[in-house]
C-alpha positions, -999 to +999 in steps of 0.1 A: -043+196+039-069+173+062-056+172+097-061+132+095-048+130+059-018+103+054+007+110+025+013+088-004+048+092-020+057+077-051+077+078-085+066+061-121+102+041-122+139+046-125+137+067-156+115+093-141+130+117-117+098+133-107+085+129-072+045+128-067+028+134-033-009+126-029-029+138+004-066+150+013-074+186+012-095+197+043-129+190+023-119+154+017-110+158-018-077+143-031-048+166-040-015+159-058+018+178-058+045+172-083+081+181-077+094+199-106+125+181-126+156+205-120+186+213-140+217+235-131+197+264-147+165+257-129+184+257-097+197+292-101+162+304-106+139+285-083+145+260-053+141+225-066+117+217-040+091+240-054+060+222-065+028+224-084-002+216-068-030+198-090-064+198-071-086+169-079-124+173-069-129+130-066-166+134-061-161+105-038-144+122-008-123+103+016-137+089+050-121+101+082-090+079+089-087+063+055-056+049+042-042+064+010-019+041-011-007+054-045+014+035-073+026+042-107+033+020-138+068+015-148+060+014-185+027+035-186+023+072-180-001+066-154-008+067-117-033+053-093-044+062-060-067+039-038-085+048-005-116+045+015-147+066+005-171+081+030-194+053+016-172+028+028-163+016-006-127+010-019-118+037-047-094+037-074-084+073-086-063+069-119-046+099-138-025+103-168+009+119-154+018+137-183-013+160-183-032+179-154-062+175-176-058+136-178-072+124-147-100+099-149-131+093-128-129+075-095-139+039-098-152+017-069-133-014-069-149-030-035-184-021-027-196-004+006-197-026+036-171-051+022-140-034+040-141-028+075-141+010+084-108+026+082-094-005+067-055-007+058-048-007+021-017-023+004-012-022-034+014-039-057+021-025-092+035-052-117+056-042-148+032-059-170+004-038-161-014-056-134-025-039-100-030-058-068-049-040-039-053-058-005-075-046+024-092-060+055-129-071+053-155-065+081-153-102+093-114-100+097-104-118+065-078-102+041-091-097+008-079-085-026-088-073-059-069-068-090-067-053-124-052-058-156-049-037-190-072-055-214-091-040-247-075-006-242-087-001-205-080-011-170-103-039-158-109-050-122-119-083-110-143-090-082-127-088-048-121-121-030-106-133+003-071-147+007-074-158+045-100-172+065-123-147+087-111-132+117-073-137+112-066-098+111-066-080+146-088-050+148-060-026+144-038-046+120-018-030+094-011-044+059+020-048+039+026-061+006+058-071-015+066-087-048+098-110-047+103-125-083+066-141-092+056-144-056+031-121-040+037-118-002+010-101+022+017-095+059-008-087+088-011-087+126-030-115+140-056-114+169-027-129+193-004-100+181+018-124+161+029-111+127+012-136+101+017-139+061+003-158+032+015-157-002+009-168-039+031-176-069+026-168-107+020-172-135-006-145-132-036-150-153-074-144-152-081-174-132-049-171-111-067-164-078-083-201-078-061-223-057-031-197-055-030-184-020-013-207+005-024-213+041-014-185+063+011-186+090+029-168+119+061-156+114+067-142+150+056-153+185+023-143+198+024-105+214+053-094+191+034-066+176+025-036+200-010-020+200-016-002+166+018-014+152+023-002+115+045-025+093+068-021+061+080-050+039+110-048+016+129-075-007+166-070-008+183-092-033+164-124-026+157-116+012+125-107+024+123-081+053+097-071+076+096-043+102+071-036+130+069-022+164+071-040+195+048-037+227+078-018+243+080+006+217+113-009+199+115-013+162+117-051+155+123-071+122+124-105+108+134-119+076+135-150+053+154-162+022+138-198+026+124-202+062+116-176+084+144-167+109+138-154+146+124-120+150+146-093+169+147-057+181+167-034+160+163-003+184+161+001+222+126-001+238+109+030+238+126+045+204+091+048+186+061+065+197+030+042+198+015+036+163+048+053+149+048+054+110+074+027+096+092+035+061+121+013+047+142+018+017+169-005+003+197+000-023+192-035-035 
């Protein structure tokens, strides 16, 4: 495993008990480990944590410090890994989960020079076959590209911006979440405030025109500490966003309609600088 490699963990859906872990090998190629489904008889023979390694030579190695995000289709036996290549391009690596020989070829979904170096990446997979990928451009604008299953194959649209230039801080993370037919994207502004923009369906080929709303802050300036990561989740109809403050405390804000006042949920110094943040909900 590469020393700077991120990890991406995902499942295909509620009906699939397998857990997939994606990471980068020391040579920059993408690798995947699959947790074996287990039964009582299997547990007697081998530990349930034993995995099968599937090495994937992507031909487009990952750049240093790249993000890595993976997503699976709920109704298709597919998965997609997204990362930034050494060329600076954003890459989609698709695979057919049921067979180790069913991996596709890496596909460029944003050209070199469009995304800033080591751009954060966020992805949403919709049950109707659409994928939405978000990244930060070299000019500080948040941008996106999306795909859908048409004519028997996955087709990607041209990337476009969803915010003005300069809205994202140089070290801003990204988080995206789907609430019903609404897409919500979160980032850190130059003043340290968490900010968001959103768009509502129906999702059609021309949905990008006029769909995204004007970005706005959801915390006071200075709320996010240097290098703060973030995570977002929907619990029932509530949006929850988590981040790290300048004092090292984990903090949050939430909304049903209007956004509430952000507040810490741990003591100061609870997390190390730039700590990873993960969130899960039982719905």
